[in-house]
C-alpha positions in Angstrom: 6.0 30.5 8.5 6.8 27.8 11.1 3.8 28.6 13.4 1.4 28.7 10.4 2.6 25.3 9.3 1.9 23.9 12.8 -1.6 25.5 12.9 -2.5 24.1 9.4 -1.1 20.7 10.4 -3.0 20.7 13.6 -6.3 21.7 12.0 -6.1 19.1 9.2 -4.8 16.3 11.4 -7.4 17.1 14.1 -10.2 16.9 11.6 -8.8 13.6 10.2 -8.7 12.2 13.7 -12.3 13.2 14.3 -13.3 11.5 11.0 -11.5 8.3 12.0 -13.2 8.4 15.5 -16.8 9.1 14.9 -19.5 9.5 17.5 -20.7 12.1 20.0 -18.2 13.7 22.3 -19.0 15.0 25.8 -17.6 18.5 25.0 -19.1 19.2 21.6 -17.5 20.0 18.3 -15.3 22.9 19.3 -13.8 21.2 22.4 -13.3 18.0 20.4 -11.6 20.0 17.6 -9.3 21.8 20.1 -8.3 18.5 21.7 -7.7 17.0 18.2 -5.5 20.0 17.3 -3.6 19.7 20.6 -3.0 16.0 20.0 -1.8 16.7 16.5 0.6 19.3 17.8 2.0 16.7 20.2 2.3 14.1 17.4 3.9 16.7 15.1 6.4 17.6 17.8 7.2 13.9 18.3 7.8 13.5 14.6 10.0 16.5 14.4 12.1 15.5 17.4 12.3 11.7 17.1 12.0 11.2 13.3 14.0 14.4 12.6 11.2 15.7 10.3 10.7 19.4 10.8 7.1 20.5 9.9 8.4 23.6 8.1 10.9 21.6 6.0 8.9 18.3 5.6 5.3 19.5 5.8 4.0 16.8 3.3 6.1 14.0 4.9 4.1 10.8 5.8 5.8 10.4 9.1 4.8 13.9 10.3 1.2 13.3 9.3 0.9 9.8 10.8 2.4 11.1 14.0 0.1 14.1 14.1 -3.1 12.1 13.4 -2.0 9.5 15.9 -1.4 12.0 18.6 -4.8 13.5 17.9 -6.5 10.1 18.1 -4.8 9.3 21.4 -5.9 12.6 23.0 -9.5 12.2 21.7 -9.7 8.6 23.0 -8.3 9.7 26.4 -10.8 12.6 26.5 -13.7 10.3 25.9 -12.6 7.9 28.5 -12.1 10.6 31.1 -15.1 12.8 30.5 -17.9 10.6 29.3 -19.0 7.8 27.1 -19.5 8.8 23.5 -22.5 6.6 22.9 -25.4 6.8 25.5 
């Protein structure tokens, strides 16, 4: 169940990050979603290691979700900076 919790956390946090960062992305919806999911995995990993909040044990913990959405936002912003301007 651990990997399923990570996937669910990644999908939801990636979608939340995309809602918080509107605009057109250079790679389209699928690439943007995958980057958001990757960022939320990184943020979730940070929460589990530095805040000692395991995703499987503390799935609904605020620290895990804030870290996951924050990680997704950071990667989405970096992606936009590196590969194109979102508003042309």
